[in-house]
Gaussian input, Z-matrix of N, CA and C with variables (Angstrom, degrees):
# hf/3-21g

backbone

0 1
 N
 C     1     B1
 C     2     B2     1     A1
 N     3     B3     2     A2     1     D1
 C     4     B4     3     A3     2     D2
 C     5     B5     4     A4     3     D3
 N     6     B6     5     A5     4     D4
 C     7     B7     6     A6     5     D5
 C     8     B8     7     A7     6     D6
 N     9     B9     8     A8     7     D7
 C    10    B10     9     A9     8     D8
 C    11    B11    10    A10     9     D9
 N    12    B12    11    A11    10    D10
 C    13    B13    12    A12    11    D11
 C    14    B14    13    A13    12    D12
 N    15    B15    14    A14    13    D13
 C    16    B16    15    A15    14    D14
 C    17    B17    16    A16    15    D15
 N    18    B18    17    A17    16    D16
 C    19    B19    18    A18    17    D17
 C    20    B20    19    A19    18    D18
 N    21    B21    20    A20    19    D19
 C    22    B22    21    A21    20    D20
 C    23    B23    22    A22    21    D21
 N    24    B24    23    A23    22    D22
 C    25    B25    24    A24    23    D23
 C    26    B26    25    A25    24    D24
 N    27    B27    26    A26    25    D25
 C    28    B28    27    A27    26    D26
 C    29    B29    28    A28    27    D27
 N    30    B30    29    A29    28    D28
 C    31    B31    30    A30    29    D29
 C    32    B32    31    A31    30    D30
 N    33    B33    32    A32    31    D31
 C    34    B34    33    A33    32    D32
 C    35    B35    34    A34    33    D33
 N    36    B36    35    A35    34    D34
 C    37    B37    36    A36    35    D35
 C    38    B38    37    A37    36    D36
 N    39    B39    38    A38    37    D37
 C    40    B40    39    A39    38    D38
 C    41    B41    40    A40    39    D39
 N    42    B42    41    A41    40    D40
 C    43    B43    42    A42    41    D41
 C    44    B44    43    A43    42    D42
 N    45    B45    44    A44    43    D43
 C    46    B46    45    A45    44    D44
 C    47    B47    46    A46    45    D45
 N    48    B48    47    A47    46    D46
 C    49    B49    48    A48    47    D47
 C    50    B50    49    A49    48    D48
 N    51    B51    50    A50    49    D49
 C    52    B52    51    A51    50    D50
 C    53    B53    52    A52    51    D51
 N    54    B54    53    A53    52    D52
 C    55    B55    54    A54    53    D53
 C    56    B56    55    A55    54    D54
 N    57    B57    56    A56    55    D55
 C    58    B58    57    A57    56    D56
 C    59    B59    58    A58    57    D57
 N    60    B60    59    A59    58    D58
 C    61    B61    60    A60    59    D59
 C    62    B62    61    A61    60    D60
 N    63    B63    62    A62    61    D61
 C    64    B64    63    A63    62    D62
 C    65    B65    64    A64    63    D63
 N    66    B66    65    A65    64    D64
 C    67    B67    66    A66    65    D65
 C    68    B68    67    A67    66    D66
 N    69    B69    68    A68    67    D67
 C    70    B70    69    A69    68    D68
 C    71    B71    70    A70    69    D69
 N    72    B72    71    A71    70    D70
 C    73    B73    72    A72    71    D71
 C    74    B74    73    A73    72    D72
 N    75    B75    74    A74    73    D73
 C    76    B76    75    A75    74    D74
 C    77    B77    76    A76    75    D75
 N    78    B78    77    A77    76    D76
 C    79    B79    78    A78    77    D77
 C    80    B80    79    A79    78    D78
 N    81    B81    80    A80    79    D79
 C    82    B82    81    A81    80    D80
 C    83    B83    82    A82    81    D81
 N    84    B84    83    A83    82    D82
 C    85    B85    84    A84    83    D83
 C    86    B86    85    A85    84    D84
 N    87    B87    86    A86    85    D85
 C    88    B88    87    A87    86    D86
 C    89    B89    88    A88    87    D87
 N    90    B90    89    A89    88    D88
 C    91    B91    90    A90    89    D89
 C    92    B92    91    A91    90    D90
 N    93    B93    92    A92    91    D91
 C    94    B94    93    A93    92    D92
 C    95    B95    94    A94    93    D93
 N    96    B96    95    A95    94    D94
 C    97    B97    96    A96    95    D95
 C    98    B98    97    A97    96    D96
 N    99    B99    98    A98    97    D97
 C   100   B100    99    A99    98    D98
 C   101   B101   100   A100    99    D99
 N   102   B102   101   A101   100   D100
 C   103   B103   102   A102   101   D101
 C   104   B104   103   A103   102   D102
 N   105   B105   104   A104   103   D103
 C   106   B106   105   A105   104   D104
 C   107   B107   106   A106   105   D105
 N   108   B108   107   A107   106   D106
 C   109   B109   108   A108   107   D107
 C   110   B110   109   A109   108   D108
 N   111   B111   110   A110   109   D109
 C   112   B112   111   A111   110   D110
 C   113   B113   112   A112   111   D111
 N   114   B114   113   A113   112   D112
 C   115   B115   114   A114   113   D113
 C   116   B116   115   A115   114   D114
 N   117   B117   116   A116   115   D115
 C   118   B118   117   A117   116   D116
 C   119   B119   118   A118   117   D117
 N   120   B120   119   A119   118   D118
 C   121   B121   120   A120   119   D119
 C   122   B122   121   A121   120   D120
 N   123   B123   122   A122   121   D121
 C   124   B124   123   A123   122   D122
 C   125   B125   124   A124   123   D123
 N   126   B126   125   A125   124   D124
 C   127   B127   126   A126   125   D125
 C   128   B128   127   A127   126   D126
 N   129   B129   128   A128   127   D127
 C   130   B130   129   A129   128   D128
 C   131   B131   130   A130   129   D129
 N   132   B132   131   A131   130   D130
 C   133   B133   132   A132   131   D131
 C   134   B134   133   A133   132   D132
 N   135   B135   134   A134   133   D133
 C   136   B136   135   A135   134   D134
 C   137   B137   136   A136   135   D135
 N   138   B138   137   A137   136   D136
 C   139   B139   138   A138   137   D137
 C   140   B140   139   A139   138   D138
 N   141   B141   140   A140   139   D139
 C   142   B142   141   A141   140   D140
 C   143   B143   142   A142   141   D141
 N   144   B144   143   A143   142   D142
 C   145   B145   144   A144   143   D143
 C   146   B146   145   A145   144   D144
 N   147   B147   146   A146   145   D145
 C   148   B148   147   A147   146   D146
 C   149   B149   148   A148   147   D147
 N   150   B150   149   A149   148   D148
 C   151   B151   150   A150   149   D149
 C   152   B152   151   A151   150   D150
 N   153   B153   152   A152   151   D151
 C   154   B154   153   A153   152   D152
 C   155   B155   154   A154   153   D153
 N   156   B156   155   A155   154   D154
 C   157   B157   156   A156   155   D155
 C   158   B158   157   A157   156   D156
 N   159   B159   158   A158   157   D157
 C   160   B160   159   A159   158   D158
 C   161   B161   160   A160   159   D159
 N   162   B162   161   A161   160   D160
 C   163   B163   162   A162   161   D161
 C   164   B164   163   A163   162   D162
 N   165   B165   164   A164   163   D163
 C   166   B166   165   A165   164   D164
 C   167   B167   166   A166   165   D165
 N   168   B168   167   A167   166   D166
 C   169   B169   168   A168   167   D167
 C   170   B170   169   A169   168   D168
 N   171   B171   170   A170   169   D169
 C   172   B172   171   A171   170   D170
 C   173   B173   172   A172   171   D171
 N   174   B174   173   A173   172   D172
 C   175   B175   174   A174   173   D173
 C   176   B176   175   A175   174   D174
 N   177   B177   176   A176   175   D175
 C   178   B178   177   A177   176   D176
 C   179   B179   178   A178   177   D177
 N   180   B180   179   A179   178   D178
 C   181   B181   180   A180   179   D179
 C   182   B182   181   A181   180   D180
 N   183   B183   182   A182   181   D181
 C   184   B184   183   A183   182   D182
 C   185   B185   184   A184   183   D183
 N   186   B186   185   A185   184   D184
 C   187   B187   186   A186   185   D185
 C   188   B188   187   A187   186   D186
 N   189   B189   188   A188   187   D187
 C   190   B190   189   A189   188   D188
 C   191   B191   190   A190   189   D189
 N   192   B192   191   A191   190   D190
 C   193   B193   192   A192   191   D191
 C   194   B194   193   A193   192   D192
 N   195   B195   194   A194   193   D193
 C   196   B196   195   A195   194   D194
 C   197   B197   196   A196   195   D195
 N   198   B198   197   A197   196   D196
 C   199   B199   198   A198   197   D197
 C   200   B200   199   A199   198   D198
 N   201   B201   200   A200   199   D199
 C   202   B202   201   A201   200   D200
 C   203   B203   202   A202   201   D201
 N   204   B204   203   A203   202   D202
 C   205   B205   204   A204   203   D203
 C   206   B206   205   A205   204   D204
 N   207   B207   206   A206   205   D205
 C   208   B208   207   A207   206   D206
 C   209   B209   208   A208   207   D207
 N   210   B210   209   A209   208   D208
 C   211   B211   210   A210   209   D209
 C   212   B212   211   A211   210   D210
 N   213   B213   212   A212   211   D211
 C   214   B214   213   A213   212   D212
 C   215   B215   214   A214   213   D213
 N   216   B216   215   A215   214   D214
 C   217   B217   216   A216   215   D215
 C   218   B218   217   A217   216   D216
 N   219   B219   218   A218   217   D217
 C   220   B220   219   A219   218   D218
 C   221   B221   220   A220   219   D219
 N   222   B222   221   A221   220   D220
 C   223   B223   222   A222   221   D221
 C   224   B224   223   A223   222   D222
 N   225   B225   224   A224   223   D223
 C   226   B226   225   A225   224   D224
 C   227   B227   226   A226   225   D225
 N   228   B228   227   A227   226   D226
 C   229   B229   228   A228   227   D227
 C   230   B230   229   A229   228   D228
 N   231   B231   230   A230   229   D229
 C   232   B232   231   A231   230   D230
 C   233   B233   232   A232   231   D231
 N   234   B234   233   A233   232   D232
 C   235   B235   234   A234   233   D233
 C   236   B236   235   A235   234   D234
 N   237   B237   236   A236   235   D235
 C   238   B238   237   A237   236   D236
 C   239   B239   238   A238   237   D237
 N   240   B240   239   A239   238   D238
 C   241   B241   240   A240   239   D239
 C   242   B242   241   A241   240   D240
 N   243   B243   242   A242   241   D241
 C   244   B244   243   A243   242   D242
 C   245   B245   244   A244   243   D243
 N   246   B246   245   A245   244   D244
 C   247   B247   246   A246   245   D245
 C   248   B248   247   A247   246   D246

   B1=1.4433
   B2=1.5307
   B3=1.3206
   B4=1.4520
   B5=1.5300
   B6=1.3289
   B7=1.4726
   B8=1.5372
   B9=1.3315
   B10=1.4649
   B11=1.5285
   B12=1.3127
   B13=1.4592
   B14=1.5247
   B15=1.3282
   B16=1.4653
   B17=1.5242
   B18=1.3379
   B19=1.4581
   B20=1.5308
   B21=1.3230
   B22=1.4628
   B23=1.5247
   B24=1.3138
   B25=1.4577
   B26=1.5258
   B27=1.3237
   B28=1.4670
   B29=1.5269
   B30=1.3302
   B31=1.4647
   B32=1.5211
   B33=1.3216
   B34=1.4580
   B35=1.5292
   B36=1.3031
   B37=1.4645
   B38=1.5289
   B39=1.3330
   B40=1.4770
   B41=1.5335
   B42=1.3217
   B43=1.4599
   B44=1.5304
   B45=1.3008
   B46=1.4545
   B47=1.5256
   B48=1.3199
   B49=1.4613
   B50=1.5324
   B51=1.3188
   B52=1.4738
   B53=1.5216
   B54=1.3146
   B55=1.4627
   B56=1.5254
   B57=1.3223
   B58=1.4677
   B59=1.5273
   B60=1.3157
   B61=1.4687
   B62=1.5273
   B63=1.3246
   B64=1.4604
   B65=1.5296
   B66=1.3230
   B67=1.4731
   B68=1.5243
   B69=1.3219
   B70=1.4661
   B71=1.5333
   B72=1.3218
   B73=1.4690
   B74=1.5275
   B75=1.3307
   B76=1.4579
   B77=1.5303
   B78=1.3176
   B79=1.4702
   B80=1.5275
   B81=1.3108
   B82=1.4544
   B83=1.5305
   B84=1.3220
   B85=1.4616
   B86=1.5094
   B87=1.3286
   B88=1.4652
   B89=1.5206
   B90=1.3300
   B91=1.4629
   B92=1.5253
   B93=1.3230
   B94=1.4630
   B95=1.5377
   B96=1.3308
   B97=1.4628
   B98=1.5292
   B99=1.3281
   B100=1.4581
   B101=1.5208
   B102=1.3211
   B103=1.4621
   B104=1.5191
   B105=1.3100
   B106=1.4689
   B107=1.5287
   B108=1.3497
   B109=1.4742
   B110=1.5419
   B111=1.3320
   B112=1.4665
   B113=1.5277
   B114=1.3063
   B115=1.4687
   B116=1.5191
   B117=1.3125
   B118=1.4567
   B119=1.5286
   B120=1.3185
   B121=1.4666
   B122=1.5269
   B123=1.3347
   B124=1.4714
   B125=1.5244
   B126=1.3230
   B127=1.4649
   B128=1.5313
   B129=1.3348
   B130=1.4581
   B131=1.5309
   B132=1.3260
   B133=1.4692
   B134=1.5306
   B135=1.3149
   B136=1.4662
   B137=1.5333
   B138=1.3119
   B139=1.4689
   B140=1.5292
   B141=1.3260
   B142=1.4639
   B143=1.5244
   B144=1.3326
   B145=1.4662
   B146=1.5235
   B147=1.3171
   B148=1.4663
   B149=1.5201
   B150=1.3375
   B151=1.4681
   B152=1.5302
   B153=1.3142
   B154=1.4612
   B155=1.5325
   B156=1.3286
   B157=1.4635
   B158=1.5280
   B159=1.3239
   B160=1.4638
   B161=1.5287
   B162=1.3296
   B163=1.4690
   B164=1.5180
   B165=1.3235
   B166=1.4695
   B167=1.5265
   B168=1.3253
   B169=1.4656
   B170=1.5294
   B171=1.3260
   B172=1.4641
   B173=1.5235
   B174=1.3255
   B175=1.4642
   B176=1.5268
   B177=1.3304
   B178=1.4604
   B179=1.5210
   B180=1.3112
   B181=1.4626
   B182=1.5170
   B183=1.3312
   B184=1.4638
   B185=1.5356
   B186=1.3217
   B187=1.4715
   B188=1.5302
   B189=1.3131
   B190=1.4648
   B191=1.5203
   B192=1.3229
   B193=1.4634
   B194=1.5286
   B195=1.3334
   B196=1.4672
   B197=1.5372
   B198=1.3339
   B199=1.4673
   B200=1.5232
   B201=1.3119
   B202=1.4577
   B203=1.5189
   B204=1.3199
   B205=1.4662
   B206=1.5313
   B207=1.3163
   B208=1.4649
   B209=1.5232
   B210=1.3298
   B211=1.4652
   B212=1.5253
   B213=1.3156
   B214=1.4623
   B215=1.5240
   B216=1.3299
   B217=1.4672
   B218=1.5224
   B219=1.3128
   B220=1.4719
   B221=1.5212
   B222=1.3235
   B223=1.4633
   B224=1.5255
   B225=1.3395
   B226=1.4666
   B227=1.5229
   B228=1.3382
   B229=1.4693
   B230=1.5128
   B231=1.3299
   B232=1.4725
   B233=1.5302
   B234=1.3092
   B235=1.4599
   B236=1.5245
   B237=1.3355
   B238=1.4654
   B239=1.5199
   B240=1.3341
   B241=1.4559
   B242=1.5325
   B243=1.3251
   B244=1.4603
   B245=1.5273
   B246=1.3207
   B247=1.4774
   B248=1.4652
   A1=107.99
   A2=115.97
   A3=120.56
   A4=110.31
   A5=117.00
   A6=119.62
   A7=112.35
   A8=116.27
   A9=118.73
   A10=110.61
   A11=117.22
   A12=120.65
   A13=111.15
   A14=117.17
   A15=120.56
   A16=110.69
   A17=115.30
   A18=119.93
   A19=110.88
   A20=116.46
   A21=119.87
   A22=111.01
   A23=117.17
   A24=120.95
   A25=111.06
   A26=116.18
   A27=120.90
   A28=111.20
   A29=117.84
   A30=121.22
   A31=112.68
   A32=117.55
   A33=120.46
   A34=112.01
   A35=118.67
   A36=121.67
   A37=112.61
   A38=119.71
   A39=117.99
   A40=112.57
   A41=116.62
   A42=119.29
   A43=110.13
   A44=117.09
   A45=121.14
   A46=110.90
   A47=117.06
   A48=120.63
   A49=111.48
   A50=116.71
   A51=120.64
   A52=109.17
   A53=116.97
   A54=120.73
   A55=110.82
   A56=117.32
   A57=120.86
   A58=111.32
   A59=117.10
   A60=120.84
   A61=110.07
   A62=117.00
   A63=119.94
   A64=111.91
   A65=117.37
   A66=120.58
   A67=109.97
   A68=116.47
   A69=120.14
   A70=110.68
   A71=117.10
   A72=120.80
   A73=110.94
   A74=116.98
   A75=120.78
   A76=110.29
   A77=116.77
   A78=120.91
   A79=110.47
   A80=117.09
   A81=120.56
   A82=110.42
   A83=116.64
   A84=120.71
   A85=112.34
   A86=117.43
   A87=120.54
   A88=110.30
   A89=116.91
   A90=119.25
   A91=111.36
   A92=116.31
   A93=120.57
   A94=110.77
   A95=116.36
   A96=120.46
   A97=113.00
   A98=117.52
   A99=120.88
   A100=114.20
   A101=117.78
   A102=120.86
   A103=113.52
   A104=117.05
   A105=120.33
   A106=111.96
   A107=119.22
   A108=118.28
   A109=112.70
   A110=117.37
   A111=119.21
   A112=111.55
   A113=116.12
   A114=119.53
   A115=110.43
   A116=117.24
   A117=121.50
   A118=110.78
   A119=115.89
   A120=120.38
   A121=111.40
   A122=116.95
   A123=119.93
   A124=111.50
   A125=117.05
   A126=120.80
   A127=112.59
   A128=116.50
   A129=119.73
   A130=113.69
   A131=117.76
   A132=122.07
   A133=109.11
   A134=116.87
   A135=121.19
   A136=113.65
   A137=118.29
   A138=120.94
   A139=110.23
   A140=117.04
   A141=120.33
   A142=110.73
   A143=115.15
   A144=119.72
   A145=111.13
   A146=116.94
   A147=120.53
   A148=110.78
   A149=116.98
   A150=120.11
   A151=111.38
   A152=117.31
   A153=120.75
   A154=110.65
   A155=116.76
   A156=120.51
   A157=110.58
   A158=117.09
   A159=120.69
   A160=110.70
   A161=116.18
   A162=120.30
   A163=112.17
   A164=117.10
   A165=120.45
   A166=111.39
   A167=117.10
   A168=120.21
   A169=111.40
   A170=116.02
   A171=120.05
   A172=109.92
   A173=116.99
   A174=121.95
   A175=110.64
   A176=116.28
   A177=120.81
   A178=110.57
   A179=116.86
   A180=120.33
   A181=112.06
   A182=116.28
   A183=120.42
   A184=111.64
   A185=115.88
   A186=119.96
   A187=111.19
   A188=116.83
   A189=119.03
   A190=111.74
   A191=117.59
   A192=120.03
   A193=110.25
   A194=117.59
   A195=121.39
   A196=110.71
   A197=116.57
   A198=119.92
   A199=111.62
   A200=116.64
   A201=120.68
   A202=110.12
   A203=117.09
   A204=121.06
   A205=110.52
   A206=117.46
   A207=120.81
   A208=111.25
   A209=117.61
   A210=120.65
   A211=111.84
   A212=116.58
   A213=120.01
   A214=109.93
   A215=118.12
   A216=121.02
   A217=111.20
   A218=116.39
   A219=120.39
   A220=110.01
   A221=116.25
   A222=120.43
   A223=111.42
   A224=117.19
   A225=120.66
   A226=111.20
   A227=116.62
   A228=119.84
   A229=111.96
   A230=116.36
   A231=120.83
   A232=110.55
   A233=116.84
   A234=120.39
   A235=110.48
   A236=117.54
   A237=121.23
   A238=110.78
   A239=117.54
   A240=121.02
   A241=111.16
   A242=116.98
   A243=121.41
   A244=112.60
   A245=116.31
   A246=119.70
   A247=112.59
   D1=130.12
   D2=-178.76
   D3=-77.72
   D4=159.91
   D5=178.02
   D6=-58.33
   D7=-36.99
   D8=179.28
   D9=-64.57
   D10=-41.61
   D11=178.09
   D12=-64.35
   D13=-39.41
   D14=177.84
   D15=-62.48
   D16=-42.95
   D17=-179.95
   D18=-63.14
   D19=-43.73
   D20=-179.95
   D21=-66.69
   D22=-39.47
   D23=179.08
   D24=-66.01
   D25=-35.80
   D26=179.73
   D27=-63.84
   D28=-30.98
   D29=-179.62
   D30=-88.28
   D31=-12.88
   D32=-176.32
   D33=-64.07
   D34=-47.40
   D35=-177.35
   D36=-64.06
   D37=-50.21
   D38=178.71
   D39=-60.87
   D40=-39.37
   D41=179.97
   D42=-65.84
   D43=-39.78
   D44=178.25
   D45=-64.71
   D46=-41.11
   D47=178.71
   D48=-64.87
   D49=-43.83
   D50=178.38
   D51=-61.17
   D52=-45.06
   D53=-179.59
   D54=-62.95
   D55=-40.96
   D56=-179.96
   D57=-62.82
   D58=-41.72
   D59=178.26
   D60=-64.57
   D61=-42.81
   D62=179.40
   D63=-65.65
   D64=-39.17
   D65=177.76
   D66=-63.28
   D67=-45.24
   D68=179.93
   D69=-61.17
   D70=-43.89
   D71=179.50
   D72=-64.40
   D73=-42.10
   D74=179.82
   D75=-63.83
   D76=-46.40
   D77=-179.68
   D78=-62.11
   D79=-44.26
   D80=178.24
   D81=-59.94
   D82=-44.66
   D83=179.59
   D84=-62.70
   D85=-44.07
   D86=179.45
   D87=-64.75
   D88=-45.40
   D89=-179.59
   D90=-64.25
   D91=-38.65
   D92=-178.53
   D93=-69.42
   D94=-45.78
   D95=-175.47
   D96=-83.17
   D97=-36.86
   D98=-172.25
   D99=-115.45
   D100=6.57
   D101=-175.34
   D102=-56.72
   D103=-53.70
   D104=-178.03
   D105=-66.35
   D106=-48.50
   D107=178.61
   D108=-60.63
   D109=-37.50
   D110=179.06
   D111=-67.85
   D112=-39.07
   D113=178.03
   D114=-63.52
   D115=-45.90
   D116=178.43
   D117=-61.65
   D118=-44.57
   D119=-179.12
   D120=-64.64
   D121=-37.28
   D122=-178.67
   D123=-65.34
   D124=-25.98
   D125=-179.88
   D126=-88.16
   D127=-31.67
   D128=-172.82
   D129=-102.35
   D130=-32.52
   D131=-174.44
   D132=-134.01
   D133=77.65
   D134=-172.39
   D135=-63.39
   D136=-41.74
   D137=-178.04
   D138=-66.92
   D139=-46.91
   D140=178.79
   D141=-62.70
   D142=-39.42
   D143=177.86
   D144=-61.68
   D145=-41.65
   D146=179.70
   D147=-60.88
   D148=-45.35
   D149=179.11
   D150=-66.68
   D151=-40.16
   D152=178.37
   D153=-64.09
   D154=-43.37
   D155=179.03
   D156=-62.66
   D157=-42.72
   D158=177.31
   D159=-62.46
   D160=-42.97
   D161=177.45
   D162=-61.64
   D163=-41.01
   D164=177.87
   D165=-63.99
   D166=-38.20
   D167=178.49
   D168=-65.70
   D169=-43.80
   D170=178.79
   D171=-64.84
   D172=-44.75
   D173=178.25
   D174=-59.18
   D175=-45.06
   D176=179.43
   D177=-59.86
   D178=-47.66
   D179=-179.56
   D180=-59.63
   D181=-45.69
   D182=-178.33
   D183=-65.83
   D184=-51.47
   D185=-176.15
   D186=-63.93
   D187=-44.80
   D188=-177.73
   D189=-68.91
   D190=-34.12
   D191=175.97
   D192=-65.04
   D193=-43.05
   D194=179.12
   D195=-64.19
   D196=-43.02
   D197=178.84
   D198=-64.25
   D199=-45.01
   D200=179.19
   D201=-61.67
   D202=-45.18
   D203=179.48
   D204=-60.77
   D205=-43.45
   D206=179.97
   D207=-64.24
   D208=-44.40
   D209=-179.77
   D210=-64.76
   D211=-42.76
   D212=179.24
   D213=-66.53
   D214=-39.36
   D215=178.04
   D216=-61.98
   D217=-42.48
   D218=178.21
   D219=-62.65
   D220=-43.52
   D221=-180.00
   D222=-63.71
   D223=-41.07
   D224=177.91
   D225=-63.96
   D226=-41.50
   D227=178.83
   D228=-61.94
   D229=-44.05
   D230=179.94
   D231=-64.64
   D232=-37.73
   D233=179.46
   D234=-66.53
   D235=-42.55
   D236=179.04
   D237=-66.32
   D238=-36.90
   D239=-179.60
   D240=-68.73
   D241=-29.12
   D242=-178.84
   D243=-74.94
   D244=-18.39
   D245=-178.66
   D246=-69.89

């Protein structure tokens, strides 16, 4: 294993953990805030619900990726500054 691969592997677990926490928080927030309206919509307006659900998934992926990237970048900067 090359040093670069070791370095990348070392960052994989923390990044995965941060992403998992953010996904859980996002899902909890959506279910808490939109649970009842989404349930009602899924029963009455199936096509609109499908598009809304797809939009929420895309939004979640984009926002959580940006947040994870920002947090990891901040952590990398602080680590380099400490050297």
